[in-house]
N, C-alpha and C positions, 0 to 999 in steps of 0.2 A: 833346483840345483842340477848341474850337469856333471855327469860322470864320464870322464874321458876314457877312451878305449884302452889306454895303457894304465888305467888306475890312478892317473894323476888327479889332483884336486882342482876344482874350479867352481865358480858361482855365476849365476845370472841375476842375483838379487841386489847387488850393490855395484853401481857404476864406478865408484871411486876407488875400489880395490879389486885385486885379483888374487886368488889363493894358489899357492904352489908349494912344493917341497923345497926346503932350503938345500943349498949346495955348500961345499967347503968354502967357496968364495964368499958366502954370506956369513960365515962364522963371526968375523969381527963386528959386523953390524948387528947381528943377533945378540952378541954379548953386550954391546953398548946399550941396546934396547932393554934387555932384561935388567941390567944394572941400573939404568935410569928409572925403571919402574918400581924398584924395590929398595934401593940403597942410597943413603946420603941425602943431602939437601935437594938435589934435582927431583927426587922421587916425591917430595912433598907437594909438587904441583898437581899430583893426582891423588886418588884416594886409596890406591893399593899399596902404598908405602909400608915397608916393614922397618923403617928407620928407627922407630922407638923400641923395637924388639931386638934388632940385629945390626951389627956393624960387619965390616969385611965384605967378602964377595958373595954373590948369590949363586954364581956358577963360574966356570972357567972355559977357556977355548978348547981344552982337551975334552971336557965333558960334553960340550956341544958337538964337537967333531965326532965323538963316539956315537952320538945319537944319529947324526947325519949319515954316517957310513955304516951303521949297524943294520942288522937284519931284524925285520919285524917292527920297525918304527921309523919315524921321521920327525923333523921339525917343520911344522906347517907355518908358513908366513903369509901375511896379508900385505901385499905390496901395492903402493899407490899407482893408479893408472894415469894420474895427471888430470883427471876429470873432476870438476868441482861438483860434489853432490850435496853440499851443505849450504850453499850460497854464502859461504864465509871466504874460503880460499882453497885452491887445489894444492895438494902436496906434490912435490916433484915426482914425476913418473919413476917408478922403480924403488922409491924409498920404502923400506920395511916399516910399517906402522904398528904391526902387532905380530905375535907369534905364540906358538904353543908346542909342547912335546906331545906326541901321540904314539902310543905303543900298543901292540897286540899281545895281551896276556891271556892266553887260553880263550875262553868265551867272552872275555871282557876287553874293552878298550881302556887304556890308561891315559888320562889327560893331566899334563903337568907343564911346568915352566911357562906359564901363561903370562904374557906381558903386552901392554898397550902403551904407546907413547903417552907419558903423563898428561900432557896438555890436550890430548884427544880422548881422554877417558870420560865416561858418562855421556857419550854421544852415540851409543849403540854399536860401536865397532866390536867391543868385547863380546857382546851377545851374538854378533854375526860370526865371529871366530869360533865360539863354542858350538854354534849350530852347524858350521861346516865340519868341525871336528867330529861331532856326533854322526853326521851323515857319512863321513868317510869311514868311521869305525863300523857303522852298520853295514854299509854297502861294499866296502873293500875288505875289511877284516872279517865281516860276518859276525860281529860282536852283538850280544844280546843285552849288553849294559855298558855304561861308562862309569869308571871309577876314578876318583881323585882324592888327594889329601890336602888339607889346609891346616895351618897352625891353629890349634884349638882356641888360642887367645884372640883370633881374628873374627870376632862375632859378626862384624859388618860384611866381611867377605863370605862367610858361611851363609848368612842371610841372603846374599846375592845369588848364590847357587841354589838355595832352597826355593827362591822365587822362580827358578828355571827348571824345577822338577827334581832336584837332587834331595836326598834324605841321608842323614847320618846313619851309618851302619852299626854304630856302637863300638866299632874297632878303633882303638887308639894305638899310635905308634910313637916311640920315644924320639925326641929330637937328638941328632947325632952330636952331642956335646963333645968337644975335643977334636972334631974333624973340621978344620978351618975351611975346607972346600965348600962347606955349606953356610959359612958365616960365623961371626963371633957373637954369641948370645949376650944381651945386655941385662938379662934377668934369668933366674932359675925357673924351673917348672915348665919350660916350653915342651909341647908335644903336638903331634899331628892327629887330627880326626879324619877318618875315612868316610867319604860320601859316595853314593851310588845313585844311578838313574837308569831305569829300564829303557832300552832303545827299541 
């Protein structure tokens, strides 16, 4: 991985994407990506869908803009370079294919709002985004660990993180029932489990 002098993100490991911090101009595209990965019928083309657990929105433009303009965090995006690395087809240059929220919380990095275009899931892009986020948290934030939270009912997603070195901390957080900014629950009992990985 290459660390730019200004602390910007970048990678030399994938020819088909380049990593960068999102800008306010990217907010509509990031919102569409996150929605497509988690909500409604389009999300069922991938395996990260929450459509059976939640309706409504996953986030909103104001929430994304607050991360983009805030201090101590960023929205990391993986944008297509236009180079075909899969022998299938090249995505249009500049198209945002994946994203995540990355924040500096004391000695920890926080990883959230992780989304990959549903039709591109299970092809290694998500692992590349996670690895770049870990590198950034370690080298730019100086974090000694990465933390994230996953809906506890998402056993498949928790297992994906465990295979990448994350472990449940035993900490559980309540789902914000009644706050439509985070979606409309389709069942009771939703909660978040916190996972952590040393960096």
